[in-house]
C-alpha positions in Angstrom: 211.0 -24.1 276.4 208.1 -23.6 278.6 206.9 -20.0 278.0 205.9 -17.9 281.0 203.4 -15.9 278.9 201.5 -16.4 275.7 201.0 -13.2 273.8 197.8 -13.3 271.7 197.3 -10.9 268.8 194.0 -11.0 267.0 194.1 -9.3 263.6 192.0 -8.6 260.6 193.3 -6.9 257.4 196.1 -5.2 259.2 199.2 -6.3 257.3 200.5 -2.7 257.4 200.2 -2.5 261.2 200.7 -6.0 262.6 204.4 -6.2 261.7 205.5 -3.6 264.3 203.2 -5.2 266.9 204.8 -8.6 266.4 208.3 -7.1 266.3 207.7 -5.5 269.7 206.1 -8.7 271.1 208.9 -10.9 269.9 211.6 -8.5 271.3 210.5 -8.7 274.9 213.4 -8.7 277.4 214.1 -11.4 280.0 210.8 -13.3 279.5 210.2 -16.7 277.8 207.2 -16.2 275.7 205.3 -17.4 272.7 203.3 -15.2 270.3 200.1 -16.5 268.8 198.5 -14.5 266.0 194.9 -15.2 265.1 194.0 -14.0 261.6 190.3 -13.5 261.7 189.5 -14.1 258.1 191.6 -11.4 256.5 191.4 -10.8 252.7 195.0 -9.5 252.6 198.2 -11.3 253.4 198.2 -10.5 257.1 198.7 -14.2 257.9 201.8 -14.3 255.7 203.3 -11.3 257.5 202.7 -13.0 260.9 204.3 -16.2 259.7 207.3 -14.4 258.3 207.8 -12.8 261.7 208.0 -16.2 263.4 204.7 -16.1 265.3 202.4 -19.1 265.7 199.7 -18.3 263.2 196.1 -19.5 263.1 193.6 -18.4 260.5 189.8 -18.3 260.6 188.3 -19.0 257.2 185.8 -16.2 257.8 185.7 -13.1 260.0 184.2 -14.1 263.4 184.9 -11.1 265.6 187.4 -10.0 268.2 186.1 -12.2 271.0 186.2 -15.4 268.8 189.7 -14.6 267.7 190.9 -14.1 271.3 189.3 -17.4 272.3 191.1 -19.2 269.5 194.4 -17.8 270.7 193.5 -18.7 274.3 192.9 -22.3 273.5 196.1 -22.5 271.4 198.2 -20.9 274.2 200.5 -23.0 276.4 201.7 -20.6 279.1 200.0 -20.1 282.5 199.5 -16.4 281.8 198.0 -15.1 278.5 198.6 -11.5 277.4 196.5 -9.7 274.8 197.7 -7.0 272.3 195.6 -5.4 269.6 197.2 -5.5 266.1 197.8 -1.7 266.1 199.8 -1.6 269.3 203.5 -1.8 270.0 204.7 -2.9 273.5 207.8 -1.5 275.2 210.6 -4.0 275.5 209.9 -4.7 279.2 206.1 -4.8 278.8 205.7 -8.6 279.5 208.2 -8.4 282.4 206.3 -5.6 284.0 203.0 -7.5 283.7 204.4 -10.7 285.1 206.0 -8.9 288.0 202.6 -8.0 289.4 201.3 -11.6 289.6 201.1 -12.9 293.1 198.6 -14.7 295.3 195.2 -13.2 294.8 196.0 -11.5 291.5 193.8 -12.7 288.7 194.8 -10.3 285.9 197.1 -7.4 285.1 196.9 -4.6 282.6 199.0 -1.7 281.6 199.0 1.8 280.2 197.9 2.5 276.6 199.6 5.6 275.1 198.3 7.0 271.8 200.5 7.8 268.9 200.2 8.5 265.2 200.7 11.3 262.7 200.9 14.7 264.5 197.5 16.5 264.5 195.0 18.2 266.8 193.0 15.0 267.0 196.1 13.0 268.0 196.7 15.5 270.8 193.0 15.3 271.8 193.2 11.5 272.1 196.4 11.9 274.2 194.5 14.2 276.6 191.4 12.1 276.6 192.6 8.5 276.3 189.7 6.3 275.2 191.5 3.2 276.4 191.9 3.7 280.1 190.9 1.0 282.6 187.7 1.4 284.6 188.6 2.4 288.1 187.6 0.6 291.3 185.0 3.2 292.2 182.5 1.5 290.0 182.4 -1.4 292.4 181.1 0.8 295.2 177.7 1.4 293.7 175.5 0.5 290.8 172.7 3.1 291.2 172.0 5.7 288.6 172.6 8.6 291.0 176.0 7.2 292.1 177.1 6.5 288.5 176.0 9.9 287.4 178.0 11.5 290.2 181.1 9.6 288.9 180.4 10.9 285.4 180.1 14.5 286.5 183.3 14.2 288.6 185.1 12.9 285.5 183.9 15.9 283.5 185.5 18.4 285.9 188.6 16.5 287.1 191.6 16.7 284.7 193.8 14.6 287.0 194.5 10.9 286.1 195.0 8.0 288.5 198.6 6.9 288.8 200.7 4.1 290.2 200.1 0.4 290.5 196.5 -0.1 291.7 193.5 -2.4 291.7 190.9 -1.6 289.1 187.4 -2.7 288.1 188.1 -3.7 284.6 191.1 -4.0 282.2 191.4 -2.7 278.7 191.5 -5.1 275.8 194.4 -3.6 274.0 196.8 -4.2 277.0 195.7 -6.9 279.4 196.7 -10.3 280.7 195.1 -13.0 282.8 195.8 -16.4 284.4 194.9 -18.8 281.5 193.2 -21.3 283.8 190.8 -18.6 285.1 189.7 -17.6 281.6 189.1 -21.2 280.7 187.0 -21.7 283.8 184.6 -18.9 282.9 184.4 -19.9 279.3 186.7 -17.3 277.8 185.2 -14.3 275.9 181.5 -14.2 275.0 181.7 -14.5 271.2 178.5 -12.5 270.8 180.5 -9.4 271.6 182.2 -8.9 268.3 183.7 -5.5 269.3 183.0 -3.2 272.3 182.5 -4.1 276.0 183.8 -7.7 275.5 186.5 -7.1 278.1 184.1 -5.6 280.6 181.8 -8.6 280.2 184.7 -10.9 280.8 185.8 -8.9 283.9 182.3 -9.0 285.3 182.2 -12.8 285.0 185.7 -13.2 286.4 184.9 -11.0 289.4 181.8 -13.1 290.1 183.7 -16.4 289.8 186.7 -15.2 291.8 185.4 -12.6 294.3 188.5 -12.7 296.4 191.0 -12.0 293.7 192.1 -8.7 292.1 192.5 -7.1 288.8 195.6 -4.8 288.8 197.1 -2.1 286.6 200.8 -1.6 286.3 201.4 1.8 284.4 205.0 0.8 283.6 203.7 -2.0 281.4 203.3 0.4 278.5 202.2 0.0 274.9 201.8 2.6 272.1 198.4 2.4 270.3 198.1 3.7 266.8 195.0 5.7 266.3 193.6 6.5 262.9 193.9 10.4 262.8 190.5 10.8 261.1 187.4 12.2 262.9 185.3 9.7 261.1 187.2 6.8 262.7 187.0 8.3 266.2 183.2 8.6 265.9 182.9 5.1 264.3 184.7 3.7 267.4 182.4 5.6 269.7 179.3 4.3 268.0 180.8 0.7 268.3 181.4 1.3 272.0 177.7 2.3 272.3 176.6 -0.9 270.7 178.9 -2.8 273.0 177.3 -1.1 275.9 173.8 -2.1 274.7 175.0 -5.8 274.4 176.3 -5.5 278.0 173.0 -4.1 279.3 171.0 -6.8 277.5 173.2 -9.4 279.1 173.5 -7.7 282.5 170.2 -5.8 283.0 171.0 -5.2 286.7 174.1 -3.1 285.7 173.4 0.6 285.1 173.5 1.2 281.3 175.9 3.7 279.8 173.8 6.4 278.2 175.1 10.0 278.2 172.7 12.9 279.1 174.7 15.7 277.5 173.5 15.0 273.9 169.9 15.1 275.0 170.4 18.5 276.7 172.4 19.8 273.8 169.6 18.8 271.4 167.0 20.5 273.5 169.0 23.7 273.6 169.5 23.6 269.9 165.8 23.1 269.3 165.0 26.1 271.5 167.5 28.2 269.6 166.0 27.2 266.3 162.5 27.8 267.5 163.2 31.1 269.2 166.4 32.4 267.7 168.1 35.2 269.7 171.5 36.0 270.9 170.7 34.5 274.2 169.4 31.2 272.9 172.0 30.8 270.2 174.8 31.7 272.6 173.5 29.2 275.2 173.4 26.4 272.6 176.9 27.3 271.3 178.5 27.6 274.8 176.7 24.6 276.4 179.5 22.1 275.5 182.1 24.3 277.2 180.0 24.5 280.3 179.2 20.8 280.3 182.8 19.6 279.6 185.0 22.2 281.3 188.1 20.0 281.4 189.4 21.4 278.1 189.1 24.9 279.4 191.0 24.0 282.6 193.7 22.4 280.5 193.9 25.4 278.3 194.3 27.8 281.2 196.9 25.5 282.9 198.9 25.2 279.6 198.3 28.8 278.5 197.3 27.4 275.1 194.0 27.4 273.2 194.6 23.9 271.8 192.4 22.0 274.4 189.5 24.4 274.1 187.6 22.6 271.3 187.9 19.3 273.3 184.4 19.9 274.7 182.8 19.9 271.2 184.5 16.6 270.1 183.6 15.0 273.4 180.0 15.9 272.8 180.1 14.4 269.3 181.6 11.2 270.8 178.8 11.0 273.4 176.2 11.5 270.6 177.8 8.7 268.6 177.8 6.4 271.7 174.2 7.2 272.5 173.2 6.5 268.9 175.1 3.2 269.0 173.5 2.3 272.3 170.0 2.9 270.9 170.8 0.9 267.8 172.2 -1.9 269.9 169.1 -2.1 272.2 167.1 -2.9 269.1 169.7 -5.1 267.3 170.4 -7.2 270.4 166.9 -7.4 271.9 167.1 -11.2 271.9 170.2 -11.4 274.0 169.8 -13.8 276.9 170.3 -12.1 280.3 173.0 -13.3 282.7 171.3 -14.5 285.9 171.7 -12.0 288.8 173.9 -12.9 291.8 
């Protein structure tokens, strides 16, 4: 059998989650595929679970990071298209078929929709409303100036609508993406210095530079369900990791506008004012600032006639604080990163 797509699943200490991921990948309809699992140095029996499911299993003796695991799978794959799933994701039965259906002349990579699921909780509903694993839309290609990017940021704070339909995008999401294997090999695969966070954006930047006339597409019908840990601590941990990834990206691509959020700086200034000059006005201003800065939750609450989305603003502020902290940490930790030459 010559597979049409190789599905690569990097994993690390996820024996309790990788089973459903592999069951979904191996149950794809009307597609010849192979599943390659890369156990990135797990200390549990994740590799044994993968082998029992019938997947091709490769094990790193030590943990090397997400990019290295994906590269190992890339080199072991045999199909012309490689798809990537995280080890806490379950694809729909037609996921691979939907991805492959978009490939045509001029299409370099195809991603799909990532839907959150997990134990019912307010945090789970928040992550459903504010999906952290959405592709970067094509508008980013139209400008790289701070003013333009800040305008996109402000628009995103107010706009509760979401892009829909098959469309070209700027960058795909690592949990649900696929590419032509030959193209990935030509650009050297993933940069293994990116252990977690921004590795897929770095890859897409290099692919777009190497293949300027080809497109990255999203097919929303290529759906996966992503299990999110329902703990606030995990959400903020991921946000800080994304911030560190953004710092790596900025060190490597200094001509790309860095991702640093202004709201935490303004919130800290208002809080300092309220503590220095406590009054109803200053305390109220500090307390209500997140609702004014992030009004999407209020708009959703009014539309749904439910108070459930109202606290979204405060968690979004905490996430931006965590990302900014990660970014500052990353600037110091990755100060010796070699910059990519500008075009």
